[in-house]
Backbone and ligand atoms as CSV (ligand in chain L), in Angstrom:
chain,resi,resn,atom,element,x,y,z
A,1,UNK,N,N,0.945,-1.230,0.129
A,1,UNK,CA,C,-0.012,0.027,0.044
A,1,UNK,C,C,0.759,1.278,0.034
A,2,UNK,N,N,0.675,2.194,-0.945
A,2,UNK,CA,C,1.502,3.283,-1.180
A,2,UNK,C,C,0.939,4.406,-0.344
A,3,UNK,N,N,1.897,5.356,-0.059
A,3,UNK,CA,C,1.560,6.699,0.578
A,3,UNK,C,C,0.981,7.535,-0.593
A,4,UNK,N,N,0.010,8.215,-0.236
A,4,UNK,CA,C,-0.824,9.391,-1.261
A,4,UNK,C,C,-0.269,10.768,-0.753
A,5,UNK,N,N,-0.112,11.593,-1.505
A,5,UNK,CA,C,-0.082,13.016,-1.363
A,5,UNK,C,C,-1.225,13.498,-0.485
A,6,UNK,N,N,-1.219,13.896,0.570
A,6,UNK,CA,C,-2.447,14.454,1.339
A,6,UNK,C,C,-3.083,15.675,0.686
A,7,UNK,N,N,-4.129,15.816,0.926
A,7,UNK,CA,C,-4.798,17.097,0.235
A,7,UNK,C,C,-4.359,18.473,1.154
A,8,UNK,N,N,-4.146,19.347,0.374
A,8,UNK,CA,C,-3.903,20.749,1.072
A,8,UNK,C,C,-5.178,21.024,1.788
A,9,UNK,N,N,-4.837,21.677,3.014
A,9,UNK,CA,C,-6.309,21.960,3.820
A,9,UNK,C,C,-6.826,23.126,3.161
A,10,UNK,N,N,-6.442,23.934,2.007
A,10,UNK,CA,C,-6.804,25.242,1.747
A,10,UNK,C,C,-6.530,25.152,0.148
A,11,UNK,N,N,-7.060,26.192,-0.557
A,11,UNK,CA,C,-6.891,26.203,-2.039
A,11,UNK,C,C,-5.276,26.856,-2.077
A,12,UNK,N,N,-4.684,26.502,-3.262
A,12,UNK,CA,C,-3.466,26.967,-3.624
A,12,UNK,C,C,-3.198,28.307,-3.395
A,13,UNK,N,N,-4.146,29.271,-3.677
A,13,UNK,CA,C,-3.864,30.669,-3.662
A,13,UNK,C,C,-4.467,31.404,-2.289
A,14,UNK,N,N,-4.796,30.433,-1.390
A,14,UNK,CA,C,-5.451,30.819,-0.144
A,14,UNK,C,C,-4.525,31.551,0.914
A,15,UNK,N,N,-3.118,31.446,0.762
A,15,UNK,CA,C,-2.449,32.116,1.661
A,15,UNK,C,C,-1.796,33.387,0.951
A,16,UNK,N,N,-2.182,33.721,-0.110
A,16,UNK,CA,C,-1.782,34.834,-0.844
A,16,UNK,C,C,-2.322,36.232,0.069
A,17,UNK,N,N,-1.488,37.329,0.181
A,17,UNK,CA,C,-0.326,37.415,-0.445
A,17,UNK,C,C,0.808,37.146,0.048
A,18,UNK,N,N,0.763,36.426,1.362
A,18,UNK,CA,C,2.084,36.055,2.147
A,18,UNK,C,C,2.846,34.946,1.560
A,19,UNK,N,N,2.114,33.883,0.839
A,19,UNK,CA,C,2.669,32.752,0.100
A,19,UNK,C,C,1.985,32.700,-1.203
A,20,UNK,N,N,2.655,32.857,-2.372
A,20,UNK,CA,C,1.897,33.041,-3.497
A,20,UNK,C,C,1.528,31.605,-3.901
A,21,UNK,N,N,0.514,31.544,-4.807
A,21,UNK,CA,C,0.029,30.388,-5.545
A,21,UNK,C,C,1.276,29.663,-6.272
A,22,UNK,N,N,2.167,30.331,-6.831
A,22,UNK,CA,C,3.159,29.940,-7.541
A,22,UNK,C,C,4.079,28.828,-6.691
A,23,UNK,N,N,4.392,29.570,-5.603
A,23,UNK,CA,C,5.017,28.885,-4.618
A,23,UNK,C,C,4.585,27.639,-4.110
A,24,UNK,N,N,3.209,27.617,-3.755
A,24,UNK,CA,C,2.506,26.304,-3.263
A,24,UNK,C,C,2.554,25.401,-4.325
A,25,UNK,N,N,2.247,25.851,-5.557
A,25,UNK,CA,C,2.201,24.990,-6.647
A,25,UNK,C,C,3.628,24.184,-6.970
A,26,UNK,N,N,4.684,24.782,-6.701
A,26,UNK,CA,C,5.963,24.068,-6.635
A,26,UNK,C,C,6.192,23.351,-5.472
A,27,UNK,N,N,5.974,24.052,-4.124
A,27,UNK,CA,C,6.314,23.512,-2.966
A,27,UNK,C,C,5.278,22.240,-2.807
A,28,UNK,N,N,4.141,22.384,-2.753
A,28,UNK,CA,C,3.256,21.237,-2.616
A,28,UNK,C,C,3.372,20.103,-3.751
A,29,UNK,N,N,3.029,20.903,-5.115
A,29,UNK,CA,C,2.760,20.096,-6.186
A,29,UNK,C,C,4.025,19.315,-6.503
A,30,UNK,N,N,5.049,19.784,-6.358
A,30,UNK,CA,C,6.615,19.247,-6.905
A,30,UNK,C,C,7.301,18.506,-5.930
A,31,UNK,N,N,7.655,19.687,-4.808
A,31,UNK,CA,C,8.514,19.140,-3.766
A,31,UNK,C,C,7.853,18.113,-2.874
A,32,UNK,N,N,6.826,18.367,-2.282
A,32,UNK,CA,C,6.164,17.435,-1.464
A,32,UNK,C,C,5.873,16.118,-2.059
A,33,UNK,N,N,5.140,16.249,-3.404
A,33,UNK,CA,C,4.901,15.143,-4.148
A,33,UNK,C,C,6.154,14.231,-4.402
A,34,UNK,N,N,7.292,14.867,-4.626
A,34,UNK,CA,C,8.405,13.970,-5.220
A,34,UNK,C,C,8.881,13.165,-3.676
A,35,UNK,N,N,8.790,13.954,-2.684
A,35,UNK,CA,C,9.264,12.993,-1.375
A,35,UNK,C,C,8.285,11.803,-1.147
A,36,UNK,N,N,6.893,11.992,-1.344
A,36,UNK,CA,C,5.982,10.893,-1.368
A,36,UNK,C,C,6.235,9.780,-2.462
A,37,UNK,N,N,6.500,10.272,-3.539
A,37,UNK,CA,C,6.833,9.319,-4.827
A,37,UNK,C,C,8.278,8.511,-4.502
A,38,UNK,N,N,9.099,9.142,-4.082
A,38,UNK,CA,C,10.505,8.501,-3.995
A,38,UNK,C,C,10.379,7.712,-2.561
A,39,UNK,N,N,9.486,8.106,-1.647
A,39,UNK,CA,C,9.420,7.077,-0.481
A,39,UNK,C,C,8.816,5.741,-0.884
A,40,UNK,N,N,7.751,5.977,-1.751
A,40,UNK,CA,C,6.837,4.739,-2.165
A,40,UNK,C,C,8.039,3.889,-3.042
A,41,UNK,N,N,8.653,4.491,-3.915
A,41,UNK,CA,C,9.549,3.508,-4.630
A,41,UNK,C,C,10.774,2.822,-3.791
A,42,UNK,N,N,11.233,3.699,-2.679
A,42,UNK,CA,C,12.313,3.217,-1.972
A,42,UNK,C,C,11.634,2.013,-1.038
A,43,UNK,N,N,10.410,2.075,-0.579
A,43,UNK,CA,C,10.009,1.191,0.524
A,43,UNK,C,C,9.228,-0.092,-0.171
A,44,UNK,N,N,8.955,0.057,-1.354
A,44,UNK,CA,C,8.110,-1.179,-2.130
A,44,UNK,C,C,8.951,-2.263,-1.948
A,45,UNK,N,N,8.263,-3.468,-1.400
A,45,UNK,CA,C,8.643,-4.700,-1.108
A,45,UNK,C,C,9.730,-4.676,0.039
A,46,UNK,N,N,9.782,-3.745,0.960
A,46,UNK,CA,C,10.705,-3.824,1.991
A,46,UNK,C,C,9.749,-4.034,3.245
A,47,UNK,N,N,10.757,-3.964,4.302
A,47,UNK,CA,C,10.060,-4.110,5.833
A,47,UNK,C,C,9.290,-2.987,6.112
A,48,UNK,N,N,9.461,-1.754,5.390
A,48,UNK,CA,C,8.758,-0.536,5.931
A,48,UNK,C,C,7.349,-0.384,4.886
A,49,UNK,N,N,7.222,-1.388,4.027
A,49,UNK,CA,C,6.141,-0.980,2.904
A,49,UNK,C,C,4.640,-0.853,3.990
A,50,UNK,N,N,4.389,-1.448,4.933
A,50,UNK,CA,C,3.080,-1.432,5.726
A,50,UNK,C,C,3.024,-0.860,6.653
A,51,UNK,N,N,4.269,-0.111,7.172
A,51,UNK,CA,C,4.371,0.934,8.307
A,51,UNK,C,C,3.884,2.237,8.146
A,52,UNK,N,N,3.476,2.957,9.156
A,52,UNK,CA,C,3.290,4.504,9.050
A,52,UNK,C,C,4.331,5.300,9.042
A,53,UNK,N,N,3.981,6.579,8.494
A,53,UNK,CA,C,5.292,7.357,8.273
A,53,UNK,C,C,5.967,7.650,9.570
A,54,UNK,N,N,5.182,7.807,10.616
A,54,UNK,CA,C,5.728,7.932,12.039
A,54,UNK,C,C,6.612,6.817,12.445
A,55,UNK,N,N,6.269,5.636,11.990
A,55,UNK,CA,C,6.916,4.600,12.459
A,55,UNK,C,C,8.299,4.388,11.468
A,56,UNK,N,N,8.046,4.842,10.352
A,56,UNK,CA,C,9.363,4.778,9.439
A,56,UNK,C,C,10.355,5.831,9.772
A,57,UNK,N,N,9.760,6.935,10.254
A,57,UNK,CA,C,10.749,7.885,10.709
A,57,UNK,C,C,11.445,7.507,11.862
A,58,UNK,N,N,10.853,7.076,13.034
A,58,UNK,CA,C,11.447,6.667,14.225
A,58,UNK,C,C,12.362,5.545,14.102
A,59,UNK,N,N,12.036,4.613,12.992
A,59,UNK,CA,C,12.960,3.247,12.906
A,59,UNK,C,C,14.074,3.562,11.872
A,60,UNK,N,N,14.264,4.620,11.368
A,60,UNK,CA,C,15.224,4.825,10.511
A,60,UNK,C,C,16.000,6.008,10.666
A,61,UNK,N,N,15.712,6.698,11.629
A,61,UNK,CA,C,16.431,7.848,12.147
A,61,UNK,C,C,17.839,7.593,12.664
A,62,UNK,N,N,18.899,8.287,12.196
A,62,UNK,CA,C,20.329,7.986,12.619
A,62,UNK,C,C,20.988,6.684,12.052
A,63,UNK,N,N,20.138,6.223,11.084
A,63,UNK,CA,C,20.772,4.758,10.675
A,63,UNK,C,C,21.296,5.104,9.267
A,64,UNK,N,N,22.468,5.250,9.000
A,64,UNK,CA,C,23.161,5.805,7.660
A,64,UNK,C,C,22.580,4.653,6.536
A,65,UNK,N,N,22.339,3.559,6.805
A,65,UNK,CA,C,21.896,2.462,5.788
A,65,UNK,C,C,20.505,2.897,5.276
A,66,UNK,N,N,19.845,3.686,6.017
A,66,UNK,CA,C,18.533,3.944,5.626
A,66,UNK,C,C,18.407,5.362,5.507
A,67,UNK,N,N,19.369,6.103,5.179
A,67,UNK,CA,C,19.349,7.552,5.033
A,67,UNK,C,C,18.251,8.183,3.960
A,68,UNK,N,N,18.334,7.502,2.917
A,68,UNK,CA,C,17.334,7.738,1.732
A,68,UNK,C,C,15.815,7.512,2.265
A,69,UNK,N,N,15.652,6.562,2.913
A,69,UNK,CA,C,14.235,6.378,3.331
A,69,UNK,C,C,13.872,7.211,4.462
A,70,UNK,N,N,14.723,7.433,5.424
A,70,UNK,CA,C,14.570,8.428,6.456
A,70,UNK,C,C,14.399,10.030,5.818
A,71,UNK,N,N,15.129,10.490,4.882
A,71,UNK,CA,C,14.914,11.609,4.364
A,71,UNK,C,C,13.517,11.948,3.549
A,72,UNK,N,N,13.125,10.868,2.717
A,72,UNK,CA,C,11.779,11.117,2.062
A,72,UNK,C,C,10.774,10.942,3.097
A,73,UNK,N,N,10.818,9.901,3.929
A,73,UNK,CA,C,9.770,9.833,4.899
A,73,UNK,C,C,9.382,10.886,5.755
A,74,UNK,N,N,10.814,11.432,6.330
A,74,UNK,CA,C,10.582,12.717,7.290
A,74,UNK,C,C,10.154,13.827,6.499
A,75,UNK,N,N,10.482,14.103,5.136
A,75,UNK,CA,C,9.939,15.269,4.499
A,75,UNK,C,C,8.649,15.156,4.181
A,76,UNK,N,N,8.061,13.994,3.749
A,76,UNK,CA,C,6.745,13.598,3.484
A,76,UNK,C,C,6.022,13.931,4.862
A,77,UNK,N,N,6.429,13.546,6.075
A,77,UNK,CA,C,5.631,13.917,7.337
A,77,UNK,C,C,5.761,15.453,7.465
A,78,UNK,N,N,7.039,15.884,7.345
A,78,UNK,CA,C,7.146,17.430,7.741
A,78,UNK,C,C,6.276,18.288,6.784
A,79,UNK,N,N,6.113,17.886,5.651
A,79,UNK,CA,C,5.290,18.721,4.554
A,79,UNK,C,C,3.751,18.530,5.169
A,80,UNK,N,N,3.453,17.557,5.205
A,80,UNK,CA,C,2.029,17.207,5.593
A,80,UNK,C,C,1.494,18.223,7.004
A,81,UNK,N,N,2.501,17.928,7.826
A,81,UNK,CA,C,2.494,18.685,9.122
A,81,UNK,C,C,2.385,20.304,8.910
A,82,UNK,N,N,3.514,20.674,8.141
A,82,UNK,CA,C,3.684,22.124,7.851
A,82,UNK,C,C,2.336,22.797,7.250
A,83,UNK,N,N,1.861,22.285,6.198
A,83,UNK,CA,C,0.466,22.498,5.693
A,83,UNK,C,C,-0.753,23.188,6.655
A,84,UNK,N,N,-0.471,22.132,7.640
A,84,UNK,CA,C,-1.689,22.295,8.524
A,84,UNK,C,C,-1.195,23.285,9.757
A,85,UNK,N,N,-0.014,23.812,9.824
A,85,UNK,CA,C,0.502,24.894,10.565
A,85,UNK,C,C,0.142,26.121,10.094
A,86,UNK,N,N,-0.564,26.355,8.895
A,86,UNK,CA,C,-0.790,27.672,8.320
A,86,UNK,C,C,-2.306,27.858,7.997
A,87,UNK,N,N,-2.947,28.776,8.066
A,87,UNK,CA,C,-4.019,28.876,7.284
A,87,UNK,C,C,-4.482,30.492,6.957
A,88,UNK,N,N,-5.282,30.658,6.168
A,88,UNK,CA,C,-5.657,32.153,5.613
A,88,UNK,C,C,-5.981,32.900,6.837
A,89,UNK,N,N,-5.430,34.305,6.870
A,89,UNK,CA,C,-5.782,35.107,8.104
A,89,UNK,C,C,-5.431,34.323,9.545
A,90,UNK,N,N,-4.294,33.764,9.391
A,90,UNK,CA,C,-3.628,33.051,10.742
A,90,UNK,C,C,-2.865,34.233,11.301
A,91,UNK,N,N,-2.023,33.531,12.061
A,91,UNK,CA,C,-0.895,34.464,12.676
A,91,UNK,C,C,-1.409,34.815,14.223
A,92,UNK,N,N,-0.655,35.277,14.961
A,92,UNK,CA,C,-0.851,36.190,16.151
A,92,UNK,C,C,-0.912,34.927,17.347
A,93,UNK,N,N,-1.418,35.380,18.444
A,93,UNK,CA,C,-1.025,34.682,19.523
A,93,UNK,C,C,-2.200,33.497,19.819
A,94,UNK,N,N,-1.710,32.279,20.205
A,94,UNK,CA,C,-2.585,31.236,20.503
A,94,UNK,C,C,-3.333,31.589,21.760
A,95,UNK,N,N,-4.622,30.881,21.929
A,95,UNK,CA,C,-5.118,31.168,23.149
A,95,UNK,C,C,-5.186,29.773,24.063
A,96,UNK,N,N,-5.981,30.065,25.280
A,96,UNK,CA,C,-6.362,28.975,26.162
A,96,UNK,C,C,-5.109,28.321,26.719
A,97,UNK,N,N,-4.862,27.069,26.751
A,97,UNK,CA,C,-4.017,26.397,27.670
A,97,UNK,C,C,-2.566,26.554,26.796
A,98,UNK,N,N,-2.605,26.610,25.626
A,98,UNK,CA,C,-1.257,26.645,24.808
A,98,UNK,C,C,-0.676,28.105,25.155
A,99,UNK,N,N,-1.502,29.067,25.243
A,99,UNK,CA,C,-1.074,30.415,25.249
A,99,UNK,C,C,-0.302,30.422,26.882
A,100,UNK,N,N,-1.158,29.668,27.837
A,100,UNK,CA,C,-0.434,29.816,29.183
A,100,UNK,C,C,0.745,28.918,29.320
A,101,UNK,N,N,0.884,27.814,28.519
A,101,UNK,CA,C,1.918,27.073,28.477
A,101,UNK,C,C,3.285,27.743,27.815
A,102,UNK,N,N,3.052,28.484,26.742
A,102,UNK,CA,C,4.118,29.390,26.066
A,102,UNK,C,C,4.489,30.407,27.318
A,103,UNK,N,N,3.659,31.183,27.867
A,103,UNK,CA,C,4.061,32.000,28.924
A,103,UNK,C,C,4.876,31.596,29.827
A,104,UNK,N,N,4.296,30.287,30.472
A,104,UNK,CA,C,5.189,29.665,31.553
A,104,UNK,C,C,6.492,29.196,31.164
A,105,UNK,N,N,6.715,28.578,29.850
A,105,UNK,CA,C,7.984,27.907,29.421
A,105,UNK,C,C,8.822,28.934,28.898
A,106,UNK,N,N,8.271,30.102,28.132
A,106,UNK,CA,C,9.035,31.064,27.461
A,106,UNK,C,C,9.176,32.274,28.221
A,107,UNK,N,N,8.347,32.671,29.068
A,107,UNK,CA,C,8.398,33.971,29.879
A,107,UNK,C,C,7.263,34.626,29.252
A,108,UNK,N,N,7.068,34.820,27.910
A,108,UNK,CA,C,6.115,35.576,27.316
A,108,UNK,C,C,5.685,35.103,25.828
A,109,UNK,N,N,4.732,35.605,25.299
A,109,UNK,CA,C,4.602,35.017,23.955
A,109,UNK,C,C,5.616,35.905,22.932
A,110,UNK,N,N,6.185,37.172,23.203
A,110,UNK,CA,C,6.991,37.590,22.643
A,110,UNK,C,C,8.380,37.034,22.704
A,111,UNK,N,N,8.728,36.670,23.768
A,111,UNK,CA,C,9.942,35.872,23.889
A,111,UNK,C,C,9.983,34.552,22.894
A,112,UNK,N,N,8.831,33.824,22.920
A,112,UNK,CA,C,8.652,32.842,22.085
A,112,UNK,C,C,8.897,33.066,20.623
A,113,UNK,N,N,8.342,34.269,20.281
A,113,UNK,CA,C,8.482,34.649,18.838
A,113,UNK,C,C,9.759,35.053,18.644
A,114,UNK,N,N,10.597,35.660,19.597
A,114,UNK,CA,C,12.129,35.897,19.395
A,114,UNK,C,C,12.813,34.709,19.275
A,115,UNK,N,N,12.648,33.640,20.103
A,115,UNK,CA,C,13.460,32.466,19.996
A,115,UNK,C,C,13.095,31.649,18.717
A,116,UNK,N,N,11.665,31.705,18.391
A,116,UNK,CA,C,11.289,30.876,17.177
A,116,UNK,C,C,11.863,31.504,15.873
A,117,UNK,N,N,11.806,32.893,15.838
A,117,UNK,CA,C,12.420,33.651,14.608
A,117,UNK,C,C,13.969,33.485,14.800
A,118,UNK,N,N,14.601,33.312,15.817
A,118,UNK,CA,C,16.089,33.320,15.596
A,118,UNK,C,C,16.543,31.752,15.392
A,119,UNK,N,N,15.651,30.770,15.925
A,119,UNK,CA,C,15.821,29.447,15.487
A,119,UNK,C,C,15.834,29.240,13.903
A,120,UNK,N,N,14.648,30.064,13.262
A,120,UNK,CA,C,14.411,29.552,11.875
A,120,UNK,C,C,15.595,30.515,11.197
A,121,UNK,N,N,15.904,31.663,11.407
A,121,UNK,CA,C,16.990,32.417,10.703
A,121,UNK,C,C,18.326,31.959,10.898
A,122,UNK,N,N,18.729,31.246,11.948
A,122,UNK,CA,C,19.861,30.599,12.335
A,122,UNK,C,C,20.325,29.414,11.836
A,123,UNK,N,N,19.203,28.519,11.513
A,123,UNK,CA,C,19.392,27.262,10.701
A,123,UNK,C,C,20.103,27.362,9.521
A,124,UNK,N,N,21.300,26.990,9.493
A,124,UNK,CA,C,22.388,26.997,8.365
A,124,UNK,C,C,21.910,26.239,7.448
A,125,UNK,N,N,21.470,26.580,6.044
A,125,UNK,CA,C,21.090,25.956,5.169
A,125,UNK,C,C,19.664,25.461,5.105
A,126,UNK,N,N,19.313,24.152,4.649
A,126,UNK,CA,C,18.111,23.809,4.625
A,126,UNK,C,C,17.481,23.343,5.894
A,127,UNK,N,N,16.283,23.489,6.249
A,127,UNK,CA,C,15.702,22.729,7.577
A,127,UNK,C,C,14.585,23.413,8.041
A,128,UNK,N,N,14.209,23.216,9.124
A,128,UNK,CA,C,13.102,23.692,9.855
A,128,UNK,C,C,13.211,24.341,11.200
A,129,UNK,N,N,12.326,25.006,11.704
A,129,UNK,CA,C,12.237,25.593,12.929
A,129,UNK,C,C,10.951,24.992,13.696
A,130,UNK,N,N,10.928,24.538,14.933
A,130,UNK,CA,C,9.791,24.141,15.592
A,130,UNK,C,C,9.436,24.384,16.784
A,131,UNK,N,N,8.084,24.383,17.289
A,131,UNK,CA,C,7.816,24.529,18.522
A,131,UNK,C,C,7.319,22.913,19.035
A,132,UNK,N,N,8.184,22.444,20.074
A,132,UNK,CA,C,8.195,21.063,20.530
A,132,UNK,C,C,7.476,20.899,21.763
A,133,UNK,N,N,7.254,19.825,22.242
A,133,UNK,CA,C,6.908,19.463,23.782
A,133,UNK,C,C,7.655,18.241,23.838
A,134,UNK,N,N,8.344,18.111,25.253
A,134,UNK,CA,C,8.848,16.947,25.722
A,134,UNK,C,C,8.003,16.263,26.446
A,135,UNK,N,N,8.539,14.846,26.842
A,135,UNK,CA,C,7.650,13.909,27.707
A,135,UNK,C,C,7.089,14.356,28.762
A,136,UNK,N,N,7.791,15.483,29.461
A,136,UNK,CA,C,7.189,16.149,30.729
A,136,UNK,C,C,6.168,17.159,30.544
A,137,UNK,N,N,6.080,17.348,28.962
A,137,UNK,CA,C,5.167,18.620,28.836
A,137,UNK,C,C,5.801,19.841,28.617
A,138,UNK,N,N,7.099,19.981,28.718
A,138,UNK,CA,C,7.738,21.371,28.600
A,138,UNK,C,C,7.786,21.632,27.244
A,139,UNK,N,N,7.611,22.911,26.929
A,139,UNK,CA,C,7.791,23.406,25.543
A,139,UNK,C,C,9.218,23.998,25.393
A,140,UNK,N,N,9.666,23.883,24.050
A,140,UNK,CA,C,10.785,24.523,23.561
A,140,UNK,C,C,10.848,24.729,22.108
A,141,UNK,N,N,11.797,25.490,21.714
A,141,UNK,CA,C,11.992,25.726,20.452
A,141,UNK,C,C,13.177,25.122,19.918
A,142,UNK,N,N,13.045,24.237,18.685
A,142,UNK,CA,C,14.324,23.575,18.112
A,142,UNK,C,C,14.319,23.719,16.627
A,143,UNK,N,N,15.549,23.835,16.321
A,143,UNK,CA,C,15.863,23.687,14.982
A,143,UNK,C,C,16.410,22.433,14.432
A,144,UNK,N,N,16.095,22.153,13.057
A,144,UNK,CA,C,16.719,20.885,12.325
A,144,UNK,C,C,17.036,21.126,11.104
A,145,UNK,N,N,18.036,20.318,10.538
A,145,UNK,CA,C,18.612,20.475,9.232
A,145,UNK,C,C,18.074,19.414,8.198
A,146,UNK,N,N,18.067,19.841,7.114
A,146,UNK,CA,C,17.092,19.091,6.005
A,146,UNK,C,C,16.031,18.410,6.457
A,147,UNK,N,N,15.903,16.917,6.426
A,147,UNK,CA,C,14.751,16.499,6.786
A,147,UNK,C,C,14.711,16.097,8.194
A,148,UNK,N,N,15.657,16.231,8.983
A,148,UNK,CA,C,15.378,15.848,10.512
A,148,UNK,C,C,14.119,16.182,11.090
A,149,UNK,N,N,13.668,15.883,12.062
A,149,UNK,CA,C,12.526,16.625,12.842
A,149,UNK,C,C,12.325,16.011,14.383
A,150,UNK,N,N,11.378,16.511,15.158
A,150,UNK,CA,C,11.423,16.321,16.555
A,150,UNK,C,C,11.057,14.751,16.859
A,151,UNK,N,N,10.064,14.082,15.774
A,151,UNK,CA,C,9.877,12.616,16.110
A,151,UNK,C,C,11.000,11.647,16.126
A,152,UNK,N,N,12.218,12.162,15.529
A,152,UNK,CA,C,13.575,11.468,15.434
A,152,UNK,C,C,14.289,11.687,16.871
A,153,UNK,N,N,13.776,12.515,17.558
A,153,UNK,CA,C,14.426,12.868,18.780
A,153,UNK,C,C,13.501,12.624,19.880
A,154,UNK,N,N,12.389,11.774,19.813
A,154,UNK,CA,C,11.411,11.698,20.713
A,154,UNK,C,C,10.655,12.761,21.276
A,155,UNK,N,N,10.397,13.710,20.554
A,155,UNK,CA,C,9.817,15.124,21.003
A,155,UNK,C,C,8.334,14.982,20.051
A,156,UNK,N,N,7.444,15.664,20.735
A,156,UNK,CA,C,6.123,15.987,19.832
A,156,UNK,C,C,6.249,17.313,19.161
A,157,UNK,N,N,5.985,17.467,17.957
A,157,UNK,CA,C,5.787,18.657,17.211
A,157,UNK,C,C,4.766,19.472,17.262
A,158,UNK,N,N,4.664,20.640,17.859
A,158,UNK,CA,C,3.305,21.350,17.815
A,158,UNK,C,C,3.088,22.241,16.707
A,159,UNK,N,N,4.175,22.771,16.200
A,159,UNK,CA,C,4.234,23.705,15.162
A,159,UNK,C,C,5.512,23.842,14.410
A,160,UNK,N,N,5.417,24.003,13.072
A,160,UNK,CA,C,6.728,24.382,12.327
A,160,UNK,C,C,6.740,25.266,11.208
A,161,UNK,N,N,7.859,25.928,10.854
A,161,UNK,CA,C,8.122,26.549,9.542
A,161,UNK,C,C,9.103,25.842,8.804
A,162,UNK,N,N,8.855,25.663,7.568
A,162,UNK,CA,C,9.874,25.300,6.564
A,162,UNK,C,C,10.783,26.359,6.247
A,163,UNK,N,N,12.028,26.140,6.454
A,163,UNK,CA,C,13.026,27.202,6.016
A,163,UNK,C,C,14.150,26.830,4.831
A,164,UNK,N,N,13.816,25.796,4.305
A,164,UNK,CA,C,14.445,25.373,2.904
A,164,UNK,C,C,13.997,26.425,1.969
A,165,UNK,N,N,14.972,26.975,1.134
A,165,UNK,CA,C,14.963,27.929,0.228
A,165,UNK,C,C,13.485,27.838,-0.528
A,166,UNK,N,N,13.233,26.619,-1.085
A,166,UNK,CA,C,12.049,26.434,-1.928
A,166,UNK,C,C,10.887,26.782,-1.216
A,167,UNK,N,N,10.826,27.171,0.108
A,167,UNK,CA,C,9.445,27.483,0.882
A,167,UNK,C,C,9.321,29.040,0.673
A,168,UNK,N,N,10.316,29.917,0.337
A,168,UNK,CA,C,10.158,31.349,0.333
A,168,UNK,C,C,10.875,32.007,-0.946
A,169,UNK,N,N,11.537,31.237,-1.785
A,169,UNK,CA,C,12.584,31.979,-2.561
A,169,UNK,C,C,11.712,32.773,-3.498
A,170,UNK,N,N,10.458,32.098,-4.203
A,170,UNK,CA,C,9.900,32.792,-5.281
A,170,UNK,C,C,9.202,34.100,-4.752
A,171,UNK,N,N,8.953,33.992,-3.522
A,171,UNK,CA,C,8.189,35.291,-2.892
A,171,UNK,C,C,9.189,36.392,-2.406
A,172,UNK,N,N,10.103,35.928,-1.482
A,172,UNK,CA,C,10.872,36.605,-0.572
A,172,UNK,C,C,12.539,36.671,-0.960
A,173,UNK,N,N,12.865,36.072,-2.181
A,173,UNK,CA,C,14.194,35.852,-2.344
A,173,UNK,C,C,15.061,35.095,-1.264
A,174,UNK,N,N,16.125,36.153,-0.874
A,174,UNK,CA,C,16.828,35.539,0.088
A,174,UNK,C,C,16.511,35.988,1.384
A,175,UNK,N,N,15.448,36.644,1.558
A,175,UNK,CA,C,14.876,37.467,3.098
A,175,UNK,C,C,14.226,36.510,3.696
A,176,UNK,N,N,14.782,35.389,4.242
A,176,UNK,CA,C,14.175,34.394,5.012
A,176,UNK,C,C,13.577,35.115,6.487
A,177,UNK,N,N,14.272,35.953,6.833
A,177,UNK,CA,C,13.710,36.556,8.224
A,177,UNK,C,C,12.359,37.437,7.719
A,178,UNK,N,N,12.107,37.843,6.581
A,178,UNK,CA,C,10.873,38.432,6.444
A,178,UNK,C,C,9.833,37.287,6.049
A,179,UNK,N,N,10.223,36.267,5.487
A,179,UNK,CA,C,9.348,35.122,5.353
A,179,UNK,C,C,8.656,34.621,6.856
A,180,UNK,N,N,9.781,34.383,7.637
A,180,UNK,CA,C,9.375,33.802,9.051
A,180,UNK,C,C,8.615,34.842,9.792
A,181,UNK,N,N,9.050,36.327,9.587
A,181,UNK,CA,C,8.297,36.955,10.404
A,181,UNK,C,C,6.746,37.120,10.060
A,182,UNK,N,N,6.548,37.066,8.808
A,182,UNK,CA,C,5.207,37.034,8.027
A,182,UNK,C,C,4.464,35.867,8.598
A,183,UNK,N,N,5.097,34.613,8.444
A,183,UNK,CA,C,4.687,33.387,8.947
A,183,UNK,C,C,4.041,33.679,10.185
A,184,UNK,N,N,4.946,34.043,11.449
A,184,UNK,CA,C,4.619,34.341,12.706
A,184,UNK,C,C,3.318,35.101,12.717
A,185,UNK,N,N,3.319,36.346,11.926
A,185,UNK,CA,C,2.333,37.357,12.161
A,185,UNK,C,C,0.814,37.102,11.266
A,186,UNK,N,N,1.144,36.475,10.284
A,186,UNK,CA,C,0.061,36.398,9.236
A,186,UNK,C,C,-0.533,34.751,8.950
A,187,UNK,N,N,0.291,33.830,9.348
A,187,UNK,CA,C,0.058,32.375,8.866
A,187,UNK,C,C,-0.136,31.325,9.720
A,188,UNK,N,N,0.417,31.482,10.958
A,188,UNK,CA,C,0.129,30.369,11.882
A,188,UNK,C,C,-1.303,30.012,12.320
A,189,UNK,N,N,-1.165,28.519,12.183
A,189,UNK,CA,C,-2.636,28.118,12.621
A,189,UNK,C,C,-1.997,27.144,13.889
A,190,UNK,N,N,-2.380,27.640,15.068
A,190,UNK,CA,C,-2.056,26.861,16.364
A,190,UNK,C,C,-2.875,25.618,16.482
A,191,UNK,N,N,-2.297,24.538,17.029
A,191,UNK,CA,C,-3.096,23.219,17.328
A,191,UNK,C,C,-3.991,23.654,18.260
A,192,UNK,N,N,-5.061,22.559,18.134
A,192,UNK,CA,C,-6.099,22.631,19.419
A,192,UNK,C,C,-7.402,23.343,18.851
L,1,MN3,MN,MN,9.755,22.301,1.996
């Protein structure tokens, strides 16, 4: 049974003017699709064929002999998660319990934004910035390179931004900082 490209939770132009339809067409339609297609080719007839994406990521993380499977499985998971971390007219502070936990663990929502922006901008080369929760329920910000993600480190991902150049270059060129600031202010969809 092969993995399928999950449907986008909104139209390809729904995040304009912050992320263009052109970017989504390439990012979702080409890049995300390629990770899913490559994974299906890599796992056909192997022990991973009937496992979930989460299982494949956990079981191949850090194992060099499975690096291609890990990279494509993790990127398939990361992108499916990322699309659901954004919505039209999103952005701004979360509410309720998540807001309270952010204030408790970061000191303030503004401090969280500062830490998240710093992680996203300082990730050298391709990767991701994340809001994660550890097994004790404590929140923190992390950055990962390439396909790496919190699942591979036993952490729960709550929110992420893709900082591979393909995520922003058509709209923001080299201005990753402007893309991430816009993501925080206008695009985030908080969990729950
Ligand atoms: Mn991407």
